[in-house]
C-alpha positions as CSV (number, residue, x, y, z in Angstrom):
1,X,100.2,123.1,106.4
2,X,99.0,119.3,106.1
3,X,96.2,120.2,104.9
4,X,97.1,122.3,102.0
5,X,99.7,120.0,100.8
6,X,96.7,116.9,100.6
7,X,94.3,119.6,98.7
8,X,96.9,120.5,96.1
9,X,98.1,117.0,95.4
10,X,94.1,115.9,95.1
11,X,94.2,119.0,92.3
12,X,96.9,117.6,90.7
13,X,95.4,114.4,90.2
14,X,92.5,115.5,89.3
15,X,93.9,118.0,86.4
16,X,96.3,114.8,85.4
17,X,93.2,112.3,85.0
18,X,94.7,110.4,87.7
19,X,91.5,109.7,89.3
20,X,92.4,106.5,91.6
21,X,95.1,108.7,93.0
22,X,92.6,111.5,93.7
23,X,90.6,109.3,95.5
24,X,93.0,108.4,97.7
25,X,93.3,111.8,98.6
26,X,89.6,112.4,99.3
27,X,88.6,113.1,103.3
28,X,84.7,114.3,102.7
29,X,81.9,115.0,100.7
30,X,83.6,117.9,98.8
31,X,86.5,116.1,97.2
32,X,84.3,113.1,96.4
33,X,82.0,115.5,94.6
34,X,85.0,117.2,93.0
35,X,86.8,114.1,91.5
36,X,83.4,112.9,90.3
37,X,82.6,115.7,88.6
38,X,85.6,115.5,87.1
39,X,85.8,112.0,85.8
40,X,82.0,112.9,84.5
41,X,83.4,115.3,82.5
42,X,86.3,113.5,81.3
43,X,83.3,110.8,80.3
44,X,81.5,113.2,78.1
45,X,84.6,114.9,76.3
46,X,85.3,111.4,75.6
47,X,81.8,110.1,74.4
48,X,81.6,113.6,72.4
49,X,84.9,112.6,70.5
50,X,84.1,108.8,69.9
51,X,80.4,110.0,68.4
52,X,82.2,112.4,66.1
53,X,84.4,110.5,65.1
54,X,81.8,107.4,64.3
55,X,84.1,105.2,66.8
56,X,80.5,103.0,68.1
57,X,82.6,100.5,69.7
58,X,84.2,103.4,72.2
59,X,81.1,105.7,72.0
60,X,79.8,102.6,73.4
61,X,81.8,101.9,76.0
62,X,81.6,106.1,77.3
63,X,77.7,105.7,76.8
64,X,76.0,105.6,80.4
65,X,72.6,107.6,80.3
66,X,69.5,106.7,78.2
67,X,69.9,109.7,75.8
68,X,73.3,108.3,74.9
69,X,72.8,104.7,74.4
70,X,70.3,106.5,71.7
71,X,73.2,108.2,70.2
72,X,75.0,105.3,70.0
73,X,72.5,103.1,68.0
74,X,72.1,106.3,65.7
75,X,75.4,105.9,64.9
76,X,75.3,102.7,64.5
77,X,72.6,102.9,62.2
78,X,73.9,105.2,60.1
79,X,77.5,103.5,60.0
80,X,75.2,100.8,58.4
81,X,73.3,102.8,56.3
82,X,76.8,104.7,54.8
83,X,77.7,101.2,54.2
84,X,74.6,100.4,52.3
85,X,73.7,97.6,55.1
86,X,69.8,98.8,54.9
87,X,68.7,95.4,55.9
88,X,71.0,95.2,59.1
89,X,70.2,98.9,59.7
90,X,66.6,98.0,59.8
91,X,66.7,95.1,61.9
92,X,69.2,97.9,64.0
93,X,66.2,100.2,64.2
94,X,63.8,100.4,67.4
95,X,62.6,104.0,67.9
96,X,60.0,105.5,65.2
97,X,62.4,107.9,64.5
98,X,65.6,105.5,63.5
99,X,62.5,103.7,61.5
100,X,62.2,107.2,60.1
101,X,66.0,107.1,59.2
102,X,66.2,103.7,57.7
103,X,63.2,104.5,55.7
104,X,64.5,107.9,54.1
105,X,67.7,106.3,52.9
């Protein structure tokens, strides 16, 4: 009975995005994995939203993998090009693909 209530509260906190409270309800690796997976899914959703809305600052806060960080750098370059700041975009470009992007504009 107590275990069922604990699991119910754990799931409630996870669904509500209350990860600190959810972590307090964890008792085993399965519980911690549930919270971690939910946090990671939420982070990914916010990263995608930030990139789609061209919010470089927020995207930079949510990016953690090399691929995600590269996407943020690409967004910075695209925003500079969009603003007509070719020189600044050129300075930001590090990879061959980024240099091609700048040179193509």
